[in-house]
C-alpha positions as CSV (number, residue, x, y, z in Angstrom):
1,X,0.0,0.0,0.0
2,X,1.2,3.5,-0.8
3,X,0.6,6.5,1.4
4,X,0.2,10.1,0.6
5,X,2.5,11.9,3.1
6,X,2.2,15.6,3.9
7,X,3.6,17.8,6.6
8,X,2.3,20.6,8.8
9,X,3.9,24.1,8.7
10,X,5.2,23.5,12.2
11,X,7.1,20.4,11.2
12,X,8.5,22.1,8.1
13,X,9.7,25.1,10.1
14,X,11.6,22.7,12.5
15,X,12.8,20.5,9.7
16,X,14.5,23.3,7.8
17,X,16.8,24.0,10.8
18,X,18.1,20.5,11.5
19,X,21.7,19.3,10.7
20,X,22.4,17.6,7.4
21,X,22.7,14.1,8.8
22,X,19.3,14.3,10.6
23,X,17.8,16.0,7.5
24,X,18.7,13.0,5.3
25,X,17.7,10.5,7.9
26,X,14.2,12.1,8.1
27,X,13.9,12.2,4.3
28,X,14.7,8.4,4.2
29,X,12.1,7.8,6.9
30,X,9.5,9.8,4.9
31,X,10.3,7.8,1.7
32,X,9.9,4.6,3.7
33,X,6.5,5.8,5.0
34,X,5.3,6.4,1.5
35,X,5.6,2.7,0.7
36,X,4.1,1.6,4.0
37,X,7.2,0.9,6.1
38,X,6.7,2.9,9.4
39,X,10.0,1.7,10.9
40,X,10.3,2.3,14.7
41,X,6.8,3.8,15.1
42,X,4.5,3.2,18.0
43,X,0.8,4.0,18.1
44,X,0.3,6.4,21.0
45,X,-3.3,7.5,20.4
46,X,-6.2,7.5,18.0
47,X,-4.5,7.6,14.6
48,X,-1.4,9.1,16.3
49,X,2.0,7.5,16.0
50,X,5.4,8.4,17.4
51,X,8.5,7.5,15.4
52,X,12.0,7.5,16.6
53,X,15.2,7.9,14.7
54,X,17.9,5.4,15.8
55,X,20.9,7.7,15.6
56,X,19.0,10.5,17.3
57,X,17.4,8.9,20.4
58,X,15.9,12.1,21.7
59,X,14.2,13.1,18.4
60,X,10.6,11.9,18.1
61,X,8.4,12.6,15.1
62,X,4.6,12.6,15.7
63,X,2.3,11.8,12.8
64,X,-1.3,11.1,12.0
65,X,-2.2,8.0,9.9
66,X,-5.6,7.2,8.6
67,X,-6.4,5.2,5.5
68,X,-3.8,6.1,2.9
69,X,-2.9,9.4,4.4
70,X,0.0,10.3,6.7
71,X,0.5,13.8,8.1
72,X,3.7,14.6,9.8
73,X,2.5,16.8,12.7
74,X,5.6,17.9,14.5
75,X,8.9,16.8,16.0
76,X,10.1,16.9,19.6
77,X,13.6,16.6,21.1
78,X,12.7,16.6,24.8
79,X,12.0,13.2,26.3
80,X,10.6,14.8,29.4
81,X,7.7,16.3,27.5
82,X,6.5,13.0,25.9
83,X,3.0,13.0,27.6
84,X,2.5,16.7,26.7
85,X,3.7,16.0,23.1
86,X,1.2,13.2,22.7
87,X,-1.6,15.4,23.9
88,X,-0.4,18.1,21.5
89,X,-0.4,15.6,18.6
90,X,-4.0,14.7,19.4
91,X,-5.0,18.4,19.3
92,X,-3.2,19.1,16.1
93,X,-4.6,15.9,14.4
94,X,-8.2,16.9,15.4
95,X,-7.7,20.3,14.0
96,X,-6.2,18.9,10.8
97,X,-9.1,16.4,10.5
98,X,-11.7,19.2,10.8
99,X,-10.0,21.3,8.2
100,X,-9.7,18.3,5.9
101,X,-13.4,17.4,6.3
102,X,-14.4,21.0,5.5
103,X,-12.2,21.1,2.4
104,X,-13.5,17.7,1.3
105,X,-17.1,18.9,1.7
106,X,-16.4,22.1,-0.3
107,X,-14.8,20.1,-3.0
108,X,-17.7,17.7,-3.2
109,X,-20.1,20.6,-3.5
110,X,-18.1,22.1,-6.3
111,X,-18.1,18.7,-8.2
112,X,-21.9,18.3,-7.7
113,X,-22.7,21.8,-8.9
């Protein structure tokens, strides 16, 4: 199964500032996600997953996965904030889902017209 992978603005802002090695490790992780290999990802909530990068043990990437869609929500580097990060991921994913539903309904109205 192939997945459509997108990123939030928050993730992209963080991603642009990482070092080159981490940058390419994350690109490889995203490429693997597109073909269904989630690597070292753990489900931490409804549709929410946490992925770790082996060579960067403190970096955790939170993403939303439903059907054939994966949305990279944000990254965290502080292990102490894990519970707060999971709660933040839930909030962002609900907001994303609401926006996606609205856009889908608008698109369907446009097609039906």
